[in-house]
C-alpha positions as semicolon CSV with decimal commas, in nm:
position;residue;x (nm);y (nm);z (nm)
1;P;9,745;9,676;11,632
2;A;9,390;9,734;11,583
3;A;9,337;9,541;11,300
4;L;9,447;9,235;11,037
5;T;9,685;9,344;10,786
6;A;9,924;9,206;10,480
7;A;10,248;9,264;10,447
8;V;10,284;9,400;10,748
9;V;10,694;9,572;10,776
10;S;10,806;9,637;11,075
11;A;11,166;9,764;11,200
12;L;11,349;9,810;11,541
13;V;11,413;10,242;11,622
14;S;11,659;10,328;11,916
15;S;11,503;10,688;12,069
16;G;11,509;10,863;12,350
17;C;11,250;10,701;12,455
18;G;11,442;10,347;12,460
19;T;11,378;10,061;12,178
20;R;11,093;10,050;12,011
21;I;10,935;9,841;11,741
22;V;10,737;10,047;11,436
23;A;10,488;9,820;11,263
24;L;10,341;9,945;10,913
25;P;10,070;9,743;10,798
26;G;10,024;9,704;10,456
27;M;9,646;9,619;10,251
28;A;9,395;9,544;10,553
29;L;9,214;9,196;10,500
30;T;8,831;9,313;10,551
31;S;8,836;9,666;10,461
32;L;9,152;9,690;10,148
33;S;9,271;9,991;10,347
34;V;9,559;10,069;10,576
35;R;9,540;10,168;10,968
36;P;9,814;10,541;11,104
37;M;10,125;10,324;11,184
38;E;10,200;10,220;11,502
39;L;10,443;10,219;11,830
40;L;10,577;9,923;12,007
41;S;10,733;9,990;12,310
42;A;10,964;9,691;12,380
43;D;11,046;9,740;12,707
44;S;10,654;9,736;12,809
45;V;10,687;9,376;12,678
46;T;10,744;9,058;12,946
47;V;10,677;8,672;12,853
48;S;10,638;8,447;13,123
49;T;10,621;8,104;12,911
50;A;10,694;8,021;12,590
51;D;10,333;7,815;12,488
52;S;10,104;8,133;12,622
53;F;10,032;8,485;12,547
54;S;9,870;8,531;12,915
55;G;10,283;8,637;13,028
56;Y;10,221;8,914;12,830
57;A;10,200;9,271;12,983
58;S;9,942;9,508;12,841
59;P;10,209;9,578;12,532
60;S;10,181;10,008;12,443
61;W;10,076;10,037;12,101
62;A;10,079;10,477;12,012
63;P;9,927;10,528;11,686
64;S;10,168;10,766;11,498
65;I;10,138;11,038;11,270
66;T;10,005;10,917;10,918
67;E;9,817;10,680;10,687
68;F;10,081;10,506;10,499
69;N;9,914;10,440;10,163
70;R;10,103;10,126;10,042
71;N;10,245;9,810;10,002
72;A;10,479;9,610;9,874
73;F;10,743;9,838;10,051
74;T;11,122;9,794;10,229
75;L;11,162;9,993;10,531
76;T;11,442;9,986;10,675
77;A;11,681;10,156;11,026
78;I;11,975;10,322;10,914
79;R;12,149;10,633;11,016
80;M;12,106;10,992;10,798
81;T;12,404;11,091;10,909
82;P;12,746;10,967;11,018
83;D;12,708;11,124;11,365
84;A;12,380;11,084;11,385
85;S;12,303;10,878;11,762
86;D;11,915;10,742;11,661
87;R;11,830;10,613;11,350
88;S;11,593;10,687;11,129
89;L;11,316;10,482;10,902
90;V;11,357;10,485;10,570
91;A;11,052;10,342;10,364
92;I;11,147;10,308;9,962
93;G;10,894;10,269;9,696
94;G;10,627;10,030;9,676
95;D;10,244;9,947;9,591
96;N;10,052;10,324;9,603
97;S;9,704;10,245;9,506
98;G;9,793;9,960;9,254
99;F;10,100;10,168;9,079
100;P;10,442;10,125;9,236
101;T;10,607;10,415;9,298
102;G;11,008;10,567;9,388
103;E;10,884;10,776;9,646
104;T;11,140;10,736;9,955
105;I;11,011;10,898;10,337
106;V;11,202;10,874;10,643
107;Y;11,106;10,884;10,919
108;S;11,319;11,020;11,251
109;P;11,137;10,908;11,617
110;E;11,269;11,191;11,769
111;S;11,060;11,435;11,571
112;N;10,763;11,124;11,508
113;A;10,752;11,262;11,182
114;W;10,792;11,178;10,859
115;T;10,931;11,352;10,543
116;K;11,016;11,284;10,175
117;S;11,382;11,276;10,040
118;V;11,457;11,234;9,715
119;P;11,308;10,980;9,523
120;D;11,416;10,682;9,309
121;S;11,380;10,683;9,001
122;V;11,336;10,329;8,945
123;M;10,972;10,256;9,048
124;R;10,918;9,897;9,240
125;S;10,773;9,701;9,460
126;N;10,887;9,373;9,613
127;H;11,243;9,492;9,622
128;T;11,510;9,443;9,896
129;A;11,653;9,728;10,113
130;S;11,946;9,597;10,283
131;P;12,195;9,860;10,510
132;I;12,523;9,852;10,416
133;R;12,844;10,077;10,509
134;Y;13,009;10,328;10,224
135;G;13,208;10,521;10,071
136;T;13,576;10,607;10,212
137;D;13,380;10,702;10,617
138;G;13,165;10,385;10,647
139;H;12,897;10,594;10,648
140;D;12,544;10,397;10,662
141;A;12,393;10,323;10,307
142;L;12,092;10,124;10,170
143;L;12,149;9,855;9,920
144;V;11,858;9,810;9,632
145;V;11,790;9,519;9,403
146;G;11,484;9,400;9,201
147;G;11,200;9,464;9,228
148;C;10,885;9,470;8,963
149;N;10,683;9,743;8,820
150;L;10,337;9,559;8,727
151;Y;10,203;9,873;8,508
152;A;10,538;9,917;8,323
153;N;10,473;9,833;7,922
154;P;10,601;9,627;7,965
155;L;10,614;9,495;8,215
156;V;10,973;9,551;8,367
157;I;11,110;9,285;8,646
158;S;11,420;9,492;8,735
159;H;11,757;9,399;8,723
160;S;11,851;9,788;8,907
161;T;12,064;9,784;9,182
162;E;12,100;10,145;9,378
163;I;12,284;10,289;9,684
164;Y;12,046;10,512;9,900
165;D;12,307;10,759;10,035
166;P;12,150;10,962;10,313
167;S;12,484;11,192;10,312
168;G;12,570;11,242;9,955
169;G;12,867;11,098;9,904
170;G;12,942;11,366;10,271
171;V;12,748;11,713;10,160
172;G;12,405;11,660;10,306
173;V;12,229;11,580;10,067
174;P;12,086;11,227;9,995
175;E;12,129;11,082;9,696
176;W;12,066;10,741;9,434
177;V;12,367;10,606;9,312
178;S;12,332;10,330;9,032
179;V;12,620;10,002;9,070
180;A;12,616;9,694;8,841
181;P;12,304;9,579;8,850
182;I;12,244;9,210;8,996
183;G;12,283;8,894;8,751
184;T;11,927;8,775;8,714
185;A;11,695;9,029;8,752
186;R;11,390;8,929;9,092
187;L;11,140;9,035;9,303
188;G;11,010;8,917;9,581
189;H;11,364;8,765;9,716
190;V;11,536;8,778;10,019
191;A;11,824;9,039;10,097
192;V;12,102;8,977;10,400
193;T;12,384;9,155;10,532
194;L;12,659;8,954;10,603
195;S;12,852;9,056;10,894
196;D;13,166;9,142;10,646
197;G;12,957;9,332;10,442
198;R;12,878;9,195;10,131
199;V;12,521;9,177;10,081
200;L;12,364;8,784;10,033
201;V;12,026;8,748;9,710
202;A;11,907;8,464;9,764
203;G;11,549;8,321;9,554
204;G;11,266;8,531;9,465
205;T;11,109;8,489;9,161
206;R;11,081;8,595;8,773
207;D;10,712;8,676;8,737
208;C;10,526;8,938;8,896
209;Y;10,215;8,730;8,855
210;S;10,320;8,348;8,885
211;R;10,574;8,341;9,164
212;A;10,508;8,005;9,234
213;T;10,526;7,838;8,875
214;Y;10,831;8,075;8,808
215;G;11,033;8,085;9,164
216;L;11,427;8,152;9,143
217;D;11,705;7,901;9,329
218;S;12,017;8,142;9,250
219;V;12,171;8,321;9,475
220;E;12,402;8,619;9,428
221;I;12,637;8,828;9,626
222;Y;12,692;9,195;9,648
223;D;13,039;9,327;9,741
224;P;13,110;9,711;9,786
225;Y;13,397;9,705;9,854
């Protein structure tokens, strides 16, 4: 991309054009604004040596359709319906012009369009959103954990754990489902979906301001079954 940015969020999607990398920059280091989303075709990049950029072909960055005016959000690729052939990108929450949001927006690589989905009732940033198998048919969903509402009074470090179900239990209308809260409220943590379907959550902090001072060394596992 043309500008150096902080908090870049990227994800892999597949479409009729092949596998592409989607990059959504956060706050630009030079102008305190964001650039449009860009797409990089993975088929256009080759590497001949590990220690040099000379082996890269000219990558085909293509600007997409929107200014994504937020940072500290999540971007995860899932199938919006059980029979969907392609994965869509779901962007949740983040810090929008200095205020946390629960806005949920879905990008379809097939139509190259963003559409608003049902918003999260919990406004948060610096959370995680991990893909899981959900429901009796095991369709795609997202486990959203923790985060911070920097502008709540009093300030909130969230225990909240919710599932974003894009197919709404099979009725085709996306919904949010509250599940058991995480034991330790945290933000800035990592979350990994394990091979058995559980989600491991580790580290992070319990303070929106002094992240280095209040770091966490605890690990928790969410079992969706």
